[in-house]
C-alpha positions in Angstrom: -1.4 2.5 48.8 -2.6 4.8 46.2 -5.5 3.1 43.7 -4.2 0.6 41.2 -3.9 1.6 37.3 -6.9 2.2 35.6 -8.3 -1.0 33.3 -9.0 0.0 29.6 -10.3 -2.4 26.9 -10.2 -1.9 23.1 -13.6 -2.8 21.3 -12.9 -2.3 17.6 -11.7 1.0 17.1 -12.9 2.1 20.5 -11.2 2.7 23.9 -13.7 1.8 27.0 -13.0 2.6 30.6 -15.0 1.1 33.0 -14.3 2.3 35.7 -15.5 5.9 34.5 -17.9 4.8 32.3 -16.4 6.0 29.2 -15.5 5.4 25.6 -13.3 7.0 23.0 -13.3 6.6 19.8 -9.9 5.9 18.6 -8.4 6.9 14.8 -8.7 4.2 12.4 -5.4 3.2 11.1 -5.6 2.0 7.0 -4.0 -0.1 4.5 -3.5 2.1 1.0 -3.5 0.0 -2.0 -1.9 1.9 -4.7 -2.3 0.1 -8.1 -1.6 0.6 -11.4 1.0 -0.3 -14.5 4.3 -0.2 -14.2 6.0 3.4 -13.7 2.5 4.7 -13.7 4.0 6.7 -11.0 2.9 5.1 -7.7 5.6 4.6 -5.5 6.0 8.7 -6.1 2.6 9.2 -4.9 2.8 6.5 -2.4 6.2 8.2 -0.7 4.5 11.7 -0.7 1.3 10.3 1.2 3.8 8.4 3.5 6.2 11.3 4.5 3.3 13.8 4.8 1.4 11.9 7.2 4.0 9.2 8.7 2.9 6.2 7.8 4.9 3.1 7.0 5.4 1.9 3.5 6.0 -1.9 2.1 7.5 -2.7 -0.8 7.5 -6.7 -2.6 11.2 -5.4 -3.8 12.5 -4.8 -0.4 11.0 -7.5 0.8 13.1 -9.4 -2.1 16.1 -7.7 -1.8 16.1 -9.3 2.4 15.2 -12.3 1.8 17.6 -12.9 -1.5 20.1 -10.4 -1.4 20.4 -7.2 -3.2 21.7 -8.2 -6.3 18.8 -10.2 -7.0 17.0 -10.3 -10.2 13.4 -11.5 -10.6 14.4 -13.5 -13.8 16.4 -15.5 -11.2 13.4 -16.5 -8.8 11.2 -19.1 -8.9 7.5 -19.2 -8.4 7.8 -20.2 -4.5 10.6 -17.7 -4.1 7.6 -15.2 -4.9 5.1 -16.6 -3.1 7.3 -16.6 0.0 8.5 -12.9 -0.5 4.4 -12.1 -1.2 3.7 -14.3 1.8 6.5 -12.1 4.3 5.4 -8.7 2.6 1.7 -9.6 3.6 3.1 -10.4 7.3 4.5 -7.1 7.4 1.4 -5.6 6.6 -0.1 -7.5 9.0 2.2 -6.3 11.7 1.9 -3.0 11.2 -2.1 -3.0 11.5 -2.1 -4.9 14.6 -0.4 -2.5 16.3 -1.8 0.2 15.0 -0.2 2.1 12.1 -1.0 2.8 8.6 0.7 1.3 6.1 0.9 1.8 2.4 2.1 -0.8 -0.3 2.5 0.6 -3.7 4.4 -2.6 -5.3 1.9 -4.8 -6.4 -2.0 -5.2 -6.6 -2.4 -5.7 -10.4 -5.3 -8.0 -10.1 -8.6 -8.0 -8.8 -7.8 -10.7 -6.6 -4.6 -9.5 -5.3 -6.7 -6.5 -4.3 -9.0 -8.4 -2.3 -6.9 -10.4 -0.6 -5.1 -7.4 0.9 -8.6 -6.2 2.0 -9.4 -9.7 4.2 -6.0 -8.6 6.2 -6.7 -5.2 6.9 -10.2 -6.1 7.7 -9.3 -9.0 10.0 -6.6 -6.3 11.6 -9.7 -4.0 12.2 -8.6 -1.7 10.0 -9.5 0.5 6.7 -9.1 -0.4 3.2 -8.1 3.0 0.8 -7.6 1.7 -2.9 -5.7 4.3 -5.0 -5.9 4.0 -9.0 -3.2 5.9 -10.7 -4.1 5.6 -14.1 -1.4 6.7 -16.3 -1.7 6.2 -20.2 0.5 3.1 -21.3 2.5 5.2 -23.9 3.5 7.4 -21.3 4.6 4.8 -18.6 6.6 3.0 -22.0 8.4 6.6 -22.2 9.4 6.6 -18.5 10.4 3.1 -19.0 12.7 3.9 -21.4 13.7 6.8 -20.0 15.0 5.2 -17.0 17.2 3.1 -18.6 19.7 6.1 -19.4 18.9 7.7 -15.6 18.6 4.4 -13.5 16.7 7.0 -10.9 14.3 3.2 -10.2 14.7 -0.5 -10.3 14.1 -1.5 -14.1 11.5 -3.4 -15.6 12.3 -5.5 -18.5 10.6 -5.4 -21.8 9.1 -8.6 -21.2 7.7 -7.7 -17.7 6.3 -4.5 -18.5 3.9 -6.4 -21.1 2.9 -8.9 -18.7 1.9 -6.2 -16.3 -0.2 -4.7 -19.4 -2.0 -8.4 -20.2 -2.6 -8.7 -16.4 -3.9 -5.4 -15.2 -7.5 -5.1 -13.5 -8.5 -1.6 -12.7 -10.5 -1.5 -10.0 -14.0 -1.6 -10.3 -16.6 0.1 -9.4 -17.4 -1.8 -6.1 -13.9 -1.0 -5.2 -14.4 2.3 -4.5 -11.1 3.7 -5.2 -9.9 6.8 -5.5 -8.1 7.8 -8.7 -5.3 10.2 -9.7 -5.1 10.8 -13.3 -2.1 11.7 -15.4 -1.2 15.3 -14.6 -2.6 15.5 -11.6 -0.4 17.3 -9.2 0.2 15.8 -6.1 -0.1 18.3 -3.6 -3.5 19.1 -4.7 -4.7 16.0 -4.8 -4.0 14.9 -1.5 -5.4 18.2 0.0 -8.5 17.3 -2.4 -8.6 13.8 -0.9 -7.3 14.5 2.7 -10.3 13.3 4.1 -9.8 9.5 3.0 -6.0 9.9 3.3 -5.9 11.1 7.2 -6.3 9.3 10.1 -9.5 10.8 11.9 
C-alpha cells in the first residue's frame, strides 16, 4: 500500500504542509467596495475589473429581482424587504470570500457605516478590502440620468431617489485609503496604473 495523502493546513492566507515542513503563501482574495453617487459610472468600472480578472460580482438589484420578481420596483418595497435584500447580498459576499473568491459590489455603499460593515465581513473571512470611489460631478451624473430615460441602457432611478443619494452620500475619508476613479479617467489606463491594488497576488 502506498503512502496516504499529504496533510495540509490553511493558516490565514498560507498553506502549510507539515510532512514537508513547507509553507506557501496563497493569493489573498479581495472584496471590492465601489462607491459613488447614482450614475457616477460605478457599474461600468466594476464590470471592467470583474471581466479583466475573472472576479465575482454581486448587486443588490440582482438580489431584489431574485427575491421579489423581475418586475419589482423600488417604491413597492418596504423597509423590511430592503433589509432582507441587503442581508442576502451580504451573505452572498461572505460565501464567495469563504471559498477564496474575490468579489466586487458596485451597487451601494453610499454611507461610511455600510462600508464599515462590508469591511467587517471581509476581515472575518480573511480577505482584503479595496475601496474605490468613483468621483463624478453631480451635473454629469444628472445628465446621464436624464439620457438613460431615453435609452434605457440601465435601470432608472427616480428623481427622488437620485436626490436622496446626493444627500446621504459620504465620500470615503483618508482613513479608508480609497482608490479614486475621477471623471475623465480612461478605464484601461486606470486599471493598469492601479493593478497592484486590483490583482490578486
